[in-house]
C-alpha positions in Angstrom: 0.0 0.8 -17.1 -0.2 0.3 -13.3 2.2 1.4 -10.3 3.1 -1.6 -8.3 4.9 -0.8 -4.9 7.8 -3.2 -3.9 7.2 -4.1 -1.2 3.6 -3.7 -1.3 2.3 -0.4 0.2 0.0 -2.1 2.6 3.1 -4.0 4.2 4.9 -0.6 4.2 2.1 0.9 6.2 1.8 -1.9 8.8 5.5 -1.8 9.3 5.3 1.9 9.8 2.7 1.8 12.1 4.3 -1.0 14.2 7.5 0.9 14.3 5.6 4.0 15.4 3.5 2.2 17.9 0.3 4.1 17.1 -2.0 4.5 14.4 -0.9 6.5 11.5 -2.6 9.6 10.3 -3.2 10.7 6.8 0.0 12.7 6.5 2.0 9.6 7.8 0.2 7.4 5.0 0.9 10.1 2.4 4.6 10.2 3.3 5.2 6.6 3.3 3.5 6.4 -0.2 5.5 9.2 -1.4 8.8 7.7 -0.2 8.1 4.1 -1.3 9.6 2.4 -4.2 7.3 1.7 -6.9 7.5 0.3 -10.7 5.2 0.7 -13.6 4.1 -2.4 -15.2 1.1 -3.5 -17.5 -2.1 -4.3 -16.2 -1.8 -8.1 -16.7 1.6 -8.2 -15.0 0.0 -6.2 -12.0 -2.9 -8.6 -11.8 -0.5 -11.6 -11.9 1.5 -10.2 -9.1 -1.5 -9.5 -6.9 -2.6 -13.1 -7.4 0.8 -14.4 -6.5 0.9 -12.4 -3.4 -2.7 -13.4 -2.4 -4.1 -10.0 -1.8 -4.6 -6.7 -3.5 -2.5 -3.7 -2.5 -3.8 -0.3 -1.6 -4.5 2.1 -4.4 -1.8 4.8 -4.3 -4.5 7.3 -5.6 -7.1 6.6 -2.9 -4.4 5.3 0.0 -5.8 7.1 2.9 -9.5 6.0 2.4 -8.3 2.5 1.7 -6.0 2.3 4.5 -8.7 3.5 7.1 -11.0 0.7 5.5 -8.4 -1.9 5.8 -7.6 -0.8 9.5 -11.4 -1.2 10.3 -11.3 -4.7 9.1 -8.1 -6.0 11.1 
């Protein structure tokens, strides 16, 4: 089973950063993750959803590190 955020966590983080007008810190990222809507699906469904979106979402267990990595890429 896999946790899938609806909308994707990366989208929520980008939106929060734009709303805030400054980079998110670790506390912000954790707060967004903890207050986001998520569902649990089997691994095949999660993979199909990621493929339909065209990108992989941030792993909620490693969200801060993956957010920092993502921000460095854009």
